[in-house]
C-alpha positions in Angstrom: 105.3 69.4 188.1 103.5 71.3 185.4 100.0 69.9 184.9 100.4 69.8 181.1 104.1 68.9 181.1 103.7 65.8 183.1 101.3 64.2 180.6 103.3 62.1 178.0 102.6 62.8 174.3 101.3 59.8 172.4 103.0 58.9 169.2 100.4 58.2 166.5 100.7 55.2 164.2 102.9 55.7 161.1 104.8 58.5 162.8 108.6 58.1 163.4 110.2 60.2 166.2 113.8 60.9 166.8 115.5 63.0 169.6 118.8 64.5 168.6 120.9 67.0 170.6 118.2 69.6 171.4 115.8 68.7 168.5 112.8 66.5 168.3 112.2 65.3 164.7 109.0 63.6 163.5 108.0 62.2 160.1 104.5 61.1 159.3 102.1 60.6 156.4 101.4 64.3 156.0 105.1 65.5 156.2 108.1 66.2 158.4 108.7 68.6 161.2 111.0 69.4 164.0 110.9 71.3 167.3 114.0 72.7 169.2 114.0 72.5 172.9 116.1 74.2 175.6 118.7 72.4 177.7 116.7 73.0 180.8 114.3 70.3 179.7 115.0 66.7 178.6 113.0 64.8 176.0 113.0 61.0 175.7 111.0 58.5 173.6 109.6 55.7 175.8 107.8 53.1 173.8 104.9 54.8 172.0 105.1 58.1 173.9 107.3 61.1 174.2 108.2 62.2 177.8 109.4 65.7 178.7 111.2 66.2 182.0 112.6 69.3 183.6 115.9 69.8 185.4 114.8 72.1 188.3 111.8 73.8 189.8 112.6 77.4 188.8 109.8 79.4 187.3 111.3 79.7 183.9 112.0 75.9 183.7 108.4 75.1 184.8 107.1 77.3 181.9 109.5 75.7 179.4 108.4 72.2 180.6 104.7 72.8 179.6 105.5 74.8 176.5 107.9 72.1 175.1 105.3 69.4 175.7 102.7 71.5 173.9 105.0 72.1 170.9 105.7 68.4 170.6 102.0 67.6 170.8 101.3 70.0 168.0 104.2 68.5 166.0 102.6 65.0 166.3 99.2 66.4 165.1 100.8 68.3 162.2 102.8 65.3 160.8 99.9 62.8 161.3 96.7 64.7 160.4 97.8 68.2 159.3 96.1 71.5 160.3 93.2 73.2 158.6 91.7 76.6 159.3 88.3 77.5 158.0 87.5 81.2 157.8 83.9 82.4 157.7 83.5 85.9 156.3 80.1 87.6 156.9 79.2 91.2 156.2 78.5 93.8 153.6 81.5 94.7 151.4 83.6 91.7 152.1 84.4 89.3 149.3 86.2 86.1 149.9 87.5 84.6 146.7 
């Protein structure tokens, strides 16, 4: 199995997750989001975690397994905490307003 793909994704508190025909939908305190996944992988909600499984051991399916799990983990972070990027600009001639 994919090292990353076999780790279940924890569902944070106050986040609701639904799996519907190729789409994982999540709603949390920060907002809503959804992630589409390919039919080669299956996604299921088991208690307070999301489990991603693959259908075969082909190279493409192995790659999709880990990638899908990573997208779902990013979705959980996005709807529960949100994302923030801090940009530090240093140098002569740059103005960051």
